[in-house]
N, C-alpha and C positions, 0 to 999 in steps of 0.2 A: 346516594349515600356515600360516605367516605369509606374507603377500604384500602388494604395494603396488597399490592400486586408484586409479583416477581418479575424483574427486568433481566432478560437473558444477557449475560456478560461473562466473558472468559474469567476463570477463577472461581469466585464464590457466588456469582450472580448478586443482584442487589435488590433491596426492597424500596418501594416507592409508594407514597400515598396517592390515591387517585379517586375519581368519582365514578361510580357504577350505578346501574339501575337497581332499585330496591327489589329483592326477590319476592315472589308470591307463593304462599304455601299451597302444596298439592294435597292429595288425599293422605291422611295420617300424619300430616306435618303441622308444626307451629312456626310462626314467624316471631323471632325474639328480637326485641330492641336491646342490643347488647350494651351492658354497663361495663363489663370487664371480660377479658379473655385470657386463658392460660397459655403460657409459652412452653413448648415441650421439644425435646430433642427430635422427635419425628418431623417437626416443622422444619428444622434445619436440614434433615435428610431429604425432605421433599424439595426444599429450595435448591439442593445440589443435584436433583434429578435421580436420587437413590430410593425414593419412597413415593411413587406416584399415587395420586388420589384414585380410589376405586371408581369403576364405571358409574356414571350418574352423579358423582359427588361434586361439590363445588371445587374448582381449581385453586381457590384461595386457601391460604394457610389457616390453621386454627382448629383444634380438636375439642375445645371445651369453652363454654361461655356461661356467664350469668347475666340476668336481665329480666325484663318484663315481657309478658306475652303481648304482642302487637297485633296479631291476626291468627285466626284458627282455620285450618284446612278442613275439607269435607271429611266426615266420618270420625272426627276427633271429639271425644267427650271428656269431662272431668277437669277442663281448664276454662278460665275466663280471661277476657282482656284485662291486662294489668296485673295478673298473677306474678309474684316473684318466683323465678325458676332458675335452675341451672341445668345444663344439658351436655351430653356427650355427642359430638358431631363427627361426621366423616370428612369435614372440611368447612371452610367459610367463616371461621370465628374471628379473623382479623378484619372486622368490618363493623359498621354501625348497626346493621341488621343481619341476622343469620337464620337459616332454616334448620330446624331440628325435627327428628322423628319424635312424635309424642311419647312413644314408649321408652325413649332414652332421656326423657325430661322429668326432673324431680322438683318438688317445692323446696325453696330455700328456708331453712330454719330461721326463726326470728332472731336468734342470737348471733347470726353471721352477717357480716357486711358483704358488699358486692365482690370485693377482692378475694375474701375467703371462699365465697361460694364458687367463684370461677376456678379456684384451685382444687375443687373436689373431683369433677367427673372423670378425667383421664386417669388420675392416679388411683382413686378409690375403686373404679371399675377394674383397672388392671390388677391391683393388689388383691382384691376380693376374688376375681376370677381365677387367679393363679394359686394363691395360698389356700383358698377354701375349695373352689370347684375342681381344680386340678390337683392340688397338693393335699387336700383333705386334712387340713390343720385341725388338731384336736387340743383341748386343754391339757397342759402338761408337756406338749411337744416342745422341742428346741428348734430354733430357726436362725440361720445365718443370713443376714441381709447385706449384700454388697452395695456400696454407694449410699451409705446411711444418711448423708447430707442432702441427697437429691429430693425432688418432690415425691418420687416413688418411695425412697427410703424413709423419709420422715413420716409418710403415711403408714408404711408397713410396720414401722416400730410401734406406733400408737395402736394400730388395729390388732397386731399380734399380741401385744401386751394386754390390751383390754379383754382379749378372749383367752387369757391364761397361759400364754406361751412364755418360754424362756428365750430372750432375744439377744443375739449377738450381732454386731455390725462391723463393717469396715468403713473407714473414711480417710480423707486425704490430709488431715492436719489434726494436731492435738486439740485445737479449739473446736473443730467440727466433732471430734470424738466426745468432748465434754458436753456439747449441746445434744448429741445423741443420747448420752446418759441422762441428761435432764428430761428428755422426752420419754424415758422409761427403759432404754436399753440396759441389759444386765452387764454387758461388757462391750467396749468399743476398741477397735484395733486400728492404729494408724498404719496403713499399708505401705507408707513410704519408709517407715522405720522398723516395722515388725512383720514377721512371717505369719499370716493368718493360719496356715496349716499347723504350725507349732503351737500357737496360742490356743486355737480351738481344741486341739487334742489335750492340751493342759487343762483348759477350762472344763472339759467334759470327761476328764480322767480316761482319755483314750477311746471313749464310746463314740464320739462324733455327734453330729446334729441330725435331726429328723428331716429337715427341709432346708434348702438353700434357694433364695431368690436372687438371681444373678442377671445383671444387665451388661456385664463386661465381656464374657466369652473369651475367645482366644486361648491363651495359655492358662487362664483360670480354670478351664474345664478339667484337666487332669488333677489339678490341685483341689478343686471342689470334691471330686470323687474320693480323694484321700480323707476328707473330713466328714463324709456322710456315714451315718450309722447304718447298720443292717436294716434293710427295707427303706432306706432313705430316698428322698425325692429331690431331684434338681430341677428347678423351674427356670428355664432360660427365657428371658424377655428382652435381651438386647445383645449387641455385639460390638460395643464400643472398643473393646480390646482386640478385635479381629474376628474374621469369619471362619477361620480354620483352626483345628486343634488335633493333636494326636493323643490317643489314650490306649491303655492296656485293657483288654476286654475281660481278663480273668477276674480282677477285683470287682468289676461290674456284675459279673455272674455270681461270684462267691458271696457278695453282700446283698444280692437280689435288689439292686438299685434300679431306680426309674429316672430316666432323663426325659423331660417334657419341654417342648418349645411352643411358643404361641405368640401371635400378634392379635390385636383386638380390632383394629380399624376396619378390616374387610369381613368381619364376622356378620352374620345375618342379624337383623333387628330382633328376631325372636330370642336369640341368645343374649343380646344386650338387655332385653326386657327382663329376662330371668335374673340377671345380675342386679338391675335397677330395683326389682321387687324385693330381693333379699337385702340389699343395702337399705332400702326405705324401712323395712321391718326391723332389721337387726342393728344397723349402724346409725341411722338418723336420730334415734333417741340419744345416742352418745354424743352426737354433734349438738343436739338441742340443749343438753345439760352441761356442755362444756368439758366432758371427760376427754373428748378428742377434738382437736382444733387444727385446721389446715395451717401449715407454717408458710408464711410469706417472706420471701427474701427481699424483693424489690418490686416497685410499681413504676411503669413507664407510660407516657401518653401513647395513643395508637400511632401517631406520626413518628414516634421514636422506636418503632419496631426493630430497626437496625441495631440500635444500642442495646435493646433487650436481648437480641441474639448474641451480641458480643459478650454480654454478661453471662449468658448460658454457656458459651464456649470457653470462657475464662476458667471455669471449674471452681470459681471462688464462691459461688452462691450456696446458700443453705436454705432449702425449701423451694417454693415455687416463685417464678418470675411472672408478673402479671402486666397485661396491657389494659389501659383504661380508655374508653371512648369519650 
């Protein structure tokens, strides 16, 4: 099969198309003939040696795919050869065939194409596990989403709005802010031109927001705490702005705030299966009827994975970047 491998090289390392042996599914696994794969920032981090694959995972990049079931491992029920599926992976998506845990694999709604389906698993699993399982989002809550134009951001806007939240976002340009509003955000803040602390306090009459979904970190941390309401929850899912920050502890205590950090890739399959079940029950109907749709920025052939990564790093994308096999 064709696959993308990382070639060690000083600087950024490079990606190269190669031929590898087709994997064989083990117990509890499916072999998926990949139609499309999502490109995510953790792929770039792994390429730099900053986010190694968990023990036993494929060393290839790629955390989500869509395609058809090509083979079924021992002990797996509920799937048939040829089923249209999408799956959350621990690695291996940048290839023509990929192994997936059956419990992390979901059917593709008939209304979605392969590119849209490949854009679902990583972002929807991440957003759901943080805003709902960790953040306990309720109807009527207010949420601030940093990076509104990212795959995570475009997903979080739609999901939070569909479940009755008031949604604020930050984004890096006026055009991205406008597109976030079109997706359902109640307000969008251009972080290059406006101070989100001032704007959020104005928009909430000084109350602040109930939840913040943040992939930036760094000096955003103390600023996030300033705009959280009493009993507010900060959900940290990335550190694009840096790994360190300094905060004052008294406001944290006085407002009874919660700071929660998480990664998904190294979590056990039983936890991911819980998320998959809730998504299938509560979100899949919204995907099927078109109320929520994955946002696709661009699509590249598998052999052009390098260009896809450059698009990701440019910061100009809005929504998900996809590879097609």
